[in-house]
DOMAR-233264 format. One record per residue (C-alpha): x, y, z. Coordinates in nm, 2 decimals, decimal comma. Each point is the difference from the previous one (the first is absolute). Example, Ala and Ser with C-alpha at 12.3 -4.5 7.8 and 13.67 -1.06 7.14 Angstrom:
<atoms>
@east=1,23 | north=-0,45 | up=0,78
@east=0,14 | north=0,34 | up=-0,07
</atoms>
This chain:
<atoms>
@east=0,57 | north=-0,64 | up=-1,75
@east=-0,17 | north=0,34 | up=-0,08
@east=0,17 | north=0,33 | up=0,06
@east=-0,24 | north=0,10 | up=0,28
@east=0,06 | north=-0,33 | up=0,18
@east=0,38 | north=0,04 | up=-0,04
@east=-0,01 | north=0,36 | up=0,12
@east=-0,20 | north=-0,10 | up=0,32
@east=0,24 | north=-0,29 | up=0,07
@east=0,30 | north=0,23 | up=-0,03
@east=-0,14 | north=0,27 | up=0,23
@east=-0,12 | north=-0,25 | up=0,26
@east=0,32 | north=-0,20 | up=0,01
@east=0,19 | north=0,32 | up=0,04
@east=-0,20 | north=0,09 | up=0,31
@east=-0,03 | north=-0,32 | up=0,20
@east=0,24 | north=-0,21 | up=0,21
@east=-0,12 | north=-0,33 | up=-0,14
@east=0,00 | north=0,05 | up=-0,38
@east=0,00 | north=-0,38 | up=-0,06
@east=-0,35 | north=-0,02 | up=0,13
@east=-0,15 | north=0,26 | up=-0,23
@east=-0,27 | north=-0,14 | up=-0,24
@east=-0,20 | north=0,20 | up=-0,25
@east=-0,29 | north=-0,14 | up=-0,18
@east=-0,16 | north=0,17 | up=-0,30
@east=-0,36 | north=-0,03 | up=-0,11
@east=-0,17 | north=0,18 | up=-0,28
@east=-0,37 | north=0,04 | up=-0,03
@east=-0,26 | north=0,26 | up=-0,13
@east=0,09 | north=0,23 | up=0,29
@east=0,37 | north=0,01 | up=-0,09
@east=0,31 | north=-0,15 | up=0,14
@east=0,01 | north=-0,13 | up=0,36
@east=0,34 | north=-0,06 | up=0,16
@east=-0,01 | north=-0,20 | up=0,32
@east=0,29 | north=0,03 | up=0,24
@east=0,11 | north=-0,27 | up=0,25
@east=0,29 | north=0,09 | up=0,23
@east=0,16 | north=-0,12 | up=0,33
@east=-0,20 | north=0,11 | up=0,31
@east=0,30 | north=0,20 | up=0,14
@east=0,00 | north=0,21 | up=-0,32
@east=-0,36 | north=0,12 | up=0,02
@east=0,08 | north=0,32 | up=0,18
@east=0,26 | north=0,10 | up=-0,25
@east=-0,24 | north=-0,05 | up=-0,29
@east=-0,30 | north=0,16 | up=0,16
@east=0,19 | north=0,29 | up=0,15
@east=-0,12 | north=0,26 | up=0,25
@east=-0,37 | north=0,05 | up=-0,04
@east=0,02 | north=-0,19 | up=-0,33
@east=0,22 | north=0,26 | up=-0,17
@east=0,25 | north=-0,25 | up=-0,15
@east=-0,28 | north=-0,23 | up=-0,14
@east=-0,18 | north=0,31 | up=-0,14
@east=0,32 | north=0,11 | up=-0,17
@east=0,06 | north=-0,34 | up=-0,15
@east=-0,36 | north=-0,01 | up=-0,13
@east=0,05 | north=0,35 | up=-0,16
@east=0,31 | north=-0,12 | up=-0,18
@east=-0,18 | north=-0,31 | up=-0,12
@east=-0,28 | north=0,22 | up=-0,15
@east=0,27 | north=0,20 | up=-0,18
@east=0,15 | north=-0,32 | up=-0,14
@east=-0,35 | north=-0,11 | up=-0,10
@east=-0,08 | north=0,33 | up=-0,18
@east=0,32 | north=-0,04 | up=-0,20
@east=-0,13 | north=-0,34 | up=-0,11
@east=-0,37 | north=0,10 | up=-0,04
@east=-0,11 | north=-0,21 | up=0,30
@east=-0,15 | north=0,05 | up=0,34
@east=0,23 | north=-0,16 | up=0,26
@east=-0,11 | north=-0,07 | up=0,35
@east=0,19 | north=-0,14 | up=0,29
@east=-0,13 | north=-0,24 | up=0,27
@east=0,23 | north=-0,07 | up=0,30
@east=-0,09 | north=-0,34 | up=0,16
@east=0,03 | north=-0,01 | up=0,37
@east=0,22 | north=-0,29 | up=0,10
@east=-0,13 | north=-0,28 | up=0,22
@east=0,02 | north=0,10 | up=0,36
@east=0,10 | north=0,35 | up=-0,12
@east=-0,15 | north=0,20 | up=0,28
@east=-0,13 | north=-0,11 | up=0,34
@east=-0,32 | north=0,11 | up=0,15
@east=-0,03 | north=0,38 | up=0,01
@east=-0,12 | north=0,18 | up=0,30
@east=-0,32 | north=0,11 | up=-0,18
@east=-0,08 | north=-0,37 | up=-0,05
@east=0,04 | north=-0,09 | up=0,36
@east=-0,24 | north=0,03 | up=0,29
@east=0,10 | north=0,22 | up=0,29
@east=0,05 | north=-0,32 | up=0,22
@east=0,23 | north=-0,15 | up=-0,26
@east=0,21 | north=0,31 | up=-0,03
@east=0,03 | north=0,03 | up=0,38
@east=0,10 | north=-0,36 | up=0,02
@east=0,27 | north=0,05 | up=-0,26
@east=0,14 | north=0,30 | up=0,20
@east=0,05 | north=-0,21 | up=0,32
@east=0,35 | north=-0,11 | up=0,05
</atoms>
């Protein structure tokens, strides 16, 4: 396992409630290193953070690790199956009103 992958796993497992479900895949191509992160659906909010602040910070740290190793490191966070339901913007007015009825 490479240092960037180990670093990402350590950081993510420290933040989530389900560390056993954390999976990090590493792919190298002409654009650099791509780390793909799969986590438990309940942990998505912890990794993304408010307005994406936590994810942005993790990406910044990964770029620093990459610069130390002369590589460009990017992070892709996969959305889990059934991760988020339909958003209000995706619904018609009728659907939203029907959902509000009790």
